[in-house]
KESE-491057 format. One line per field, with one value per residue (C-alpha): residue number from 1; residue in one letter; x, y negated, z. Coordinates in nm, 3 decimals. Example, Ala and Ser with C-alpha at 12.3 -4.5 7.8 and 13.67 -1.06 7.14 Angstrom:
2
nr [1:2]
rest [a:s]
c1 [1.230:1.367]
c2 [0.450:0.106]
c3 [0.780:0.714]
% end
This chain:
379
nr [1:2:3:4:5:6:7:8:9:10:11:12:13:14:15:16:17:18:19:20:21:22:23:24:25:26:27:28:29:30:31:32:33:34:35:36:37:38:39:40:41:42:43:44:45:46:47:48:49:50:51:52:53:54:55:56:57:58:59:60:61:62:63:64:65:66:67:68:69:70:71:72:73:74:75:76:77:78:79:80:81:82:83:84:85:86:87:88:89:90:91:92:93:94:95:96:97:98:99:100:101:102:103:104:105:106:107:108:109:110:111:112:113:114:115:116:117:118:119:120:121:122:123:124:125:126:127:128:129:130:131:132:133:134:135:136:137:138:139:140:141:142:143:144:145:146:147:148:149:150:151:152:153:154:155:156:157:158:159:160:161:162:163:164:165:166:167:168:169:170:171:172:173:174:175:176:177:178:179:180:181:182:183:184:185:186:187:188:189:190:191:192:193:194:195:196:197:198:199:200:201:202:203:204:205:206:207:208:209:210:211:212:213:214:215:216:217:218:219:220:221:222:223:224:225:226:227:228:229:230:231:232:233:234:235:236:237:238:239:240:241:242:243:244:245:246:247:248:249:250:251:252:253:254:255:256:257:258:259:260:261:262:263:264:265:266:267:268:269:270:271:272:273:274:275:276:277:278:279:280:281:282:283:284:285:286:287:288:289:290:291:292:293:294:295:296:297:298:299:300:301:302:303:304:305:306:307:308:309:310:311:312:313:314:315:316:317:318:319:320:321:322:323:324:325:326:327:328:329:330:331:332:333:334:335:336:337:338:339:340:341:342:343:344:345:346:347:348:349:350:351:352:353:354:355:356:357:358:359:360:361:362:363:364:365:366:367:368:369:370:371:372:373:374:375:376:377:378:379]
rest [m:n:p:f:k:f:g:n:p:v:e:g:e:y:y:f:d:r:p:d:l:r:k:s:t:l:s:f:l:n:n:g:m:n:v:v:l:v:g:p:r:r:f:g:k:t:s:f:i:i:d:l:l:k:y:e:e:q:t:h:k:r:p:t:v:l:v:d:i:f:n:i:t:s:h:r:d:f:l:q:q:l:v:n:a:l:r:k:k:n:s:l:l:k:k:f:g:a:w:i:k:s:l:p:s:q:f:k:p:i:l:t:w:e:n:n:a:a:g:s:v:s:l:q:f:s:p:h:l:a:s:d:d:q:i:k:q:l:i:l:e:t:l:d:s:l:g:n:i:a:p:n:l:c:i:a:f:d:e:f:q:s:v:a:r:l:e:d:e:g:w:l:e:a:t:l:r:s:k:m:q:a:h:k:t:i:s:f:l:f:s:g:s:r:r:s:i:i:h:d:m:f:n:d:n:n:r:p:f:y:r:t:c:q:m:i:d:f:s:y:p:p:e:d:a:f:a:d:w:i:i:q:r:f:g:i:s:g:v:s:c:s:k:n:a:a:l:h:l:f:s:q:v:s:h:t:p:n:y:v:q:m:v:c:f:h:i:v:a:a:g:e:t:s:v:t:k:e:g:i:n:a:m:l:h:t:i:v:k:q:n:a:y:a:y:q:t:l:l:n:t:l:t:l:s:q:q:r:i:l:r:l:a:a:r:e:k:e:s:v:h:s:k:e:f:l:d:k:y:e:i:k:s:s:a:h:v:a:t:a:l:n:a:l:k:a:k:q:i:i:d:e:s:t:k:k:g:k:v:v:f:d:d:p:l:f:a:l:w:l:n:d:e:f:p:e:n:h:g]
c1 [1.903:1.626:1.269:1.125:1.117:0.960:1.028:0.945:0.697:0.758:0.757:0.828:0.806:0.848:0.477:0.201:-0.052:-0.430:-0.575:-0.888:-0.928:-0.689:-0.975:-1.221:-1.025:-0.938:-1.286:-1.406:-1.098:-1.111:-1.505:-1.499:-1.457:-1.176:-1.097:-0.973:-0.872:-0.814:-0.671:-0.430:-0.016:0.196:-0.082:0.075:-0.158:0.172:0.304:-0.071:-0.055:0.297:0.187:-0.167:-0.003:0.218:-0.103:-0.231:0.089:0.131:-0.240:-0.381:-0.065:-0.197:0.037:0.064:0.198:0.271:0.329:0.392:0.318:0.328:0.612:0.470:0.454:0.374:0.336:0.612:0.729:0.355:0.504:0.819:0.719:0.479:0.662:0.910:0.705:0.638:1.016:1.047:0.843:1.052:0.716:0.631:1.003:0.972:0.636:0.686:1.001:0.830:0.605:0.880:1.003:0.676:0.670:0.615:0.946:0.870:0.858:1.219:1.373:1.207:1.245:1.508:1.530:1.903:2.019:2.340:2.662:2.605:2.260:2.015:1.758:1.823:1.545:1.680:1.412:1.496:1.200:1.367:1.377:0.982:0.705:0.459:0.210:0.492:0.455:0.109:0.065:0.301:0.115:-0.185:0.004:0.173:-0.204:-0.336:-0.050:-0.189:-0.408:-0.151:0.119:-0.138:-0.476:-0.574:-0.302:-0.343:-0.246:-0.179:-0.141:-0.029:-0.099:-0.368:-0.451:-0.097:-0.337:-0.541:-0.267:-0.191:-0.234:-0.375:-0.751:-0.807:-0.617:-0.485:-0.768:-1.002:-0.772:-0.659:-1.043:-1.147:-0.846:-1.033:-1.315:-1.198:-1.025:-1.272:-1.045:-0.767:-0.853:-0.718:-0.646:-0.555:-0.455:-0.478:-0.413:-0.570:-0.930:-1.086:-0.938:-1.006:-1.332:-1.435:-1.224:-1.451:-1.767:-1.815:-2.037:-1.869:-1.504:-1.459:-1.419:-1.750:-1.887:-1.633:-1.475:-1.578:-1.420:-1.249:-1.163:-0.749:-0.808:-0.548:-0.504:-0.698:-0.608:-0.583:-0.439:-0.214:-0.076:-0.033:0.147:0.386:0.491:0.593:0.854:0.969:1.014:1.214:1.491:1.419:1.197:0.881:0.608:0.231:-0.124:-0.186:0.151:0.092:-0.245:-0.083:0.141:-0.109:-0.296:0.005:0.118:-0.278:-0.286:-0.029:0.170:0.480:0.507:0.470:0.734:0.947:0.912:0.939:1.291:1.410:1.311:1.498:1.814:1.817:1.896:1.493:1.421:1.054:0.849:0.604:0.376:0.662:0.904:0.731:0.615:0.993:1.104:0.829:0.976:1.308:1.181:0.929:1.240:1.503:1.243:1.155:1.346:1.127:0.850:0.916:0.985:0.672:0.471:0.667:0.521:0.134:-0.070:-0.113:-0.510:-0.381:-0.130:-0.365:-0.627:-0.386:-0.285:-0.650:-0.688:-0.338:-0.487:-0.956:-0.872:-1.262:-1.574:-1.341:-1.563:-1.693:-1.780:-1.596:-1.308:-1.299:-1.293:-0.985:-0.799:-0.854:-1.039:-1.298:-1.533:-1.606:-1.587:-1.199:-1.174:-1.287:-1.100:-0.758:-0.847:-0.885:-0.583:-0.406:-0.547:-0.411:-0.071:-0.116:-0.039:-0.423:-0.673:-1.083:-1.218:-1.478:-1.622:-1.756:-1.579:-1.227:-0.909:-0.703:-0.295:-0.130:0.159:0.073:0.417:0.351:0.028:0.253:0.512:0.264:0.091:0.490:0.578:0.223:0.098:-0.058:-0.275:-0.308:-0.420]
c2 [-1.724:-1.680:-1.764:-1.518:-1.157:-1.030:-0.679:-0.405:-0.441:-0.672:-0.700:-0.968:-1.269:-1.273:-1.086:-1.281:-1.138:-1.079:-1.001:-1.008:-0.716:-0.492:-0.591:-0.470:-0.177:-0.022:-0.065:0.174:0.453:0.404:0.501:0.844:0.664:0.739:0.406:0.344:0.004:-0.124:-0.381:-0.416:-0.337:-0.631:-0.776:-0.606:-0.357:-0.126:-0.420:-0.422:-0.046:-0.038:-0.355:-0.173:0.143:-0.031:-0.250:0.089:0.250:-0.034:-0.124:0.194:0.457:0.645:0.851:0.741:0.832:0.700:0.910:0.763:0.974:0.671:0.842:1.227:1.429:1.760:1.961:2.011:1.599:1.528:1.809:1.665:1.320:1.470:1.693:1.377:1.061:1.362:1.395:1.047:1.011:1.015:1.109:1.353:1.553:1.795:1.918:1.894:2.072:2.389:2.442:2.470:2.762:2.851:2.933:3.297:3.393:3.331:2.976:2.941:2.908:2.657:2.411:2.479:2.261:2.267:2.126:1.934:1.921:1.508:1.618:1.473:1.681:1.722:1.944:2.064:2.090:2.326:2.330:2.550:2.787:2.821:2.949:2.713:2.972:2.955:2.524:2.534:2.729:2.539:2.302:2.454:2.529:2.155:2.009:2.294:2.186:1.789:1.889:2.057:1.773:1.498:1.542:1.244:1.146:0.808:0.885:0.681:0.809:0.488:0.530:0.810:0.775:0.979:1.303:1.217:1.274:1.616:1.883:2.141:2.098:1.945:2.184:1.910:1.640:1.969:2.071:1.743:1.671:2.001:1.944:1.568:1.768:2.044:1.748:1.544:1.372:1.297:0.991:0.886:0.582:0.608:0.307:0.259:-0.009:0.160:0.059:0.283:0.614:0.514:0.456:0.776:0.944:0.815:0.703:1.095:1.284:1.610:1.500:1.644:1.253:1.182:0.930:1.084:0.733:0.387:0.181:-0.227:-0.411:-0.513:-0.915:-1.146:-1.319:-1.632:-1.944:-2.222:-2.000:-1.836:-2.179:-2.339:-2.002:-2.092:-2.469:-2.267:-2.128:-2.385:-2.579:-2.357:-2.419:-2.810:-2.751:-2.964:-2.847:-2.983:-2.711:-2.883:-2.718:-2.386:-2.369:-2.400:-2.125:-1.868:-1.971:-1.948:-1.513:-1.411:-1.466:-1.181:-1.242:-1.050:-1.267:-1.586:-1.473:-1.441:-1.787:-1.944:-1.808:-1.854:-2.203:-2.165:-1.981:-2.312:-2.537:-2.735:-3.002:-2.977:-2.802:-2.987:-2.782:-2.886:-2.735:-2.399:-2.382:-2.424:-2.117:-1.893:-1.940:-1.929:-1.541:-1.491:-1.522:-1.296:-1.046:-1.122:-0.749:-0.536:-0.719:-0.689:-0.317:-0.257:-0.445:-0.222:0.062:-0.039:-0.113:-0.384:-0.381:-0.336:-0.614:-0.859:-0.763:-0.807:-1.176:-1.233:-1.079:-1.288:-1.608:-1.641:-1.433:-1.368:-1.231:-1.059:-0.882:-1.207:-1.272:-1.578:-1.439:-1.070:-1.347:-1.554:-1.199:-1.035:-0.772:-0.563:-0.458:-0.472:-0.043:-0.141:-0.407:-0.046:0.190:-0.036:-0.141:0.230:0.279:0.024:0.140:0.512:0.316:0.138:-0.153:-0.331:-0.234:-0.329:-0.590:-0.620:-0.879:-0.804:-0.851:-0.979:-0.829:-0.798:-0.773:-0.501:-0.764:-1.072:-1.207:-1.009:-1.158:-1.511:-1.399:-1.337:-1.731:-1.823:-1.556:-1.637:-2.018:-2.024:-1.731:-1.599:-1.256]
c3 [0.939:0.695:0.853:0.577:0.493:0.169:-0.004:0.304:0.600:0.843:1.219:1.502:1.387:1.044:1.068:1.024:1.282:1.176:1.546:1.454:1.130:1.386:1.668:1.376:1.296:1.665:1.724:1.495:1.594:1.922:1.928:1.686:1.314:1.060:0.881:0.505:0.435:0.079:-0.019:-0.346:-0.314:-0.163:0.055:0.383:0.437:0.535:0.786:0.960:1.061:1.207:1.420:1.490:1.600:1.795:1.991:2.043:2.160:2.446:2.478:2.519:2.561:2.276:2.057:1.700:1.373:1.097:0.754:0.417:0.126:-0.192:-0.405:-0.293:-0.597:-0.487:-0.178:-0.073:-0.105:0.187:0.382:0.421:0.529:0.732:0.896:0.955:1.042:1.278:1.436:1.425:1.730:2.032:2.277:2.108:2.049:2.282:2.225:1.831:1.906:2.090:1.857:1.573:1.798:1.798:1.407:1.244:1.092:0.838:0.823:1.030:0.669:0.642:0.940:1.195:1.494:1.662:1.962:1.805:2.023:2.117:2.244:1.994:1.780:1.407:1.232:0.871:0.631:0.364:0.082:-0.179:-0.016:0.010:-0.299:-0.277:-0.130:0.170:0.150:0.171:0.470:0.640:0.546:0.697:1.077:1.080:1.063:1.316:1.508:1.582:1.864:2.055:2.013:2.077:2.165:2.139:1.789:1.612:1.259:0.972:0.624:0.395:0.034:0.064:-0.361:-0.443:-0.263:-0.566:-0.805:-0.726:-1.003:-0.707:-0.793:-0.483:-0.251:-0.031:-0.067:0.093:0.384:0.531:0.508:0.716:0.981:1.024:1.140:1.331:1.537:1.736:1.941:1.649:1.510:1.077:0.957:0.590:0.297:-0.015:-0.302:-0.595:-0.525:-0.823:-0.660:-0.341:-0.422:-0.649:-0.331:-0.049:-0.238:-0.475:-0.329:-0.595:-0.327:0.043:0.174:0.084:0.338:0.597:0.665:0.759:0.452:0.516:0.272:0.352:0.156:0.185:0.525:0.633:0.398:0.637:0.986:0.677:0.507:0.912:0.958:0.690:0.742:1.110:0.970:0.732:1.004:1.169:0.887:0.912:0.580:0.495:0.437:0.320:0.385:-0.037:-0.114:0.076:-0.060:-0.454:-0.370:-0.271:-0.582:-0.819:-0.678:-0.621:-0.219:-0.205:0.131:0.039:-0.279:-0.095:0.157:-0.138:-0.280:0.075:0.136:-0.203:-0.130:0.166:0.073:-0.265:0.034:-0.011:0.265:0.124:-0.022:-0.358:-0.596:-0.864:-0.667:-0.559:-1.023:-1.102:-0.820:-0.985:-1.308:-1.229:-1.012:-1.318:-1.584:-1.358:-1.403:-1.790:-1.931:-1.712:-1.837:-2.162:-2.104:-2.008:-2.225:-2.509:-2.399:-2.467:-2.759:-2.965:-2.837:-2.449:-2.484:-2.616:-2.310:-2.043:-2.216:-2.170:-1.833:-1.674:-1.888:-1.846:-1.488:-1.516:-1.774:-1.968:-2.162:-2.314:-2.689:-2.700:-2.552:-2.783:-3.072:-2.929:-2.876:-3.165:-2.990:-3.206:-2.907:-2.580:-2.619:-2.731:-2.348:-2.143:-2.314:-2.294:-1.900:-1.807:-1.952:-1.810:-1.472:-1.522:-1.587:-1.250:-1.411:-1.367:-1.112:-1.059:-0.812:-0.626:-0.845:-1.199:-1.489:-1.297:-1.351:-1.085:-1.198:-0.983:-0.983:-0.975:-1.119:-1.460:-1.485:-1.463:-1.717:-1.980:-1.993:-2.038:-2.254:-2.457:-2.360:-2.673:-2.699:-2.999:-3.079]
% end
């Protein structure tokens, strides 16, 4: 069996443990401070949250719930994700079922709770039967019920920036904030991959969540420890890997754990017996080439100015506003850079970095493809 997994959250032996980060996060959650984790996509935030919640349940016997709201586009989507997350917790089923049955009659066609012939419980959700006002009211009812279902609950909302995309004049954002205030014994954990959006949500004094949470930067794993873990995992399949090779892989994929595991998976699957820098580069080239159509299609949707900015960012990585680079990539001015960067952030192709003048690609492999496709970097 391949010792590496990628693409979905990982658990157990496939998960690289981060005990120090878990300890610091729990120290806030267990002492009345809510937390927001901020880090790029594919960095393992969801895997970390799953591990943290499991640890909290096993160590402190505290009920936990993980609500994935990455793809929500409406209040209906949010409600469905929240309700389904609560339904999946066996330890909460009895109280959750009792709450469903106690709902006012106008919500009974929307949420139905039944015991089937096999003795298990099923939940039917019918949002098409409700107006948006009814959905909003049911969201309020559901959030209010958390204290009765599990008074000491720890609830995590994954990819929380999705709430800010809803065109509801901030209703859901404000609602969640007010319920967070009301539930004094419930801990709230938020995660986000869009640094600029999350920063605005929690640092703009006109927004409901202004300075309500301890913000933790979810950076890439410690290099040495992660390299040792990768080497150990390769060893399970009889593949040798030096630390230098592992560190080279990290740098090539911008230290993105999901892509690290993906490359390692393919190396093992290809039957390699040793890992070299050259082998890593060849495997990355193959993987990037397989995604070429998608990257070319994406590039074709962008303006010429946006394409030039991306090529600049992929090659130079830092100081994207410098006069030297503007001339090299035929970009008219810093104002054009700022406009293009804002448009690319809105398209979720890039995001801000904690370091001024540095651009982070949402997909580091896209940056590798750009460098392969435009090796001479002419504008």
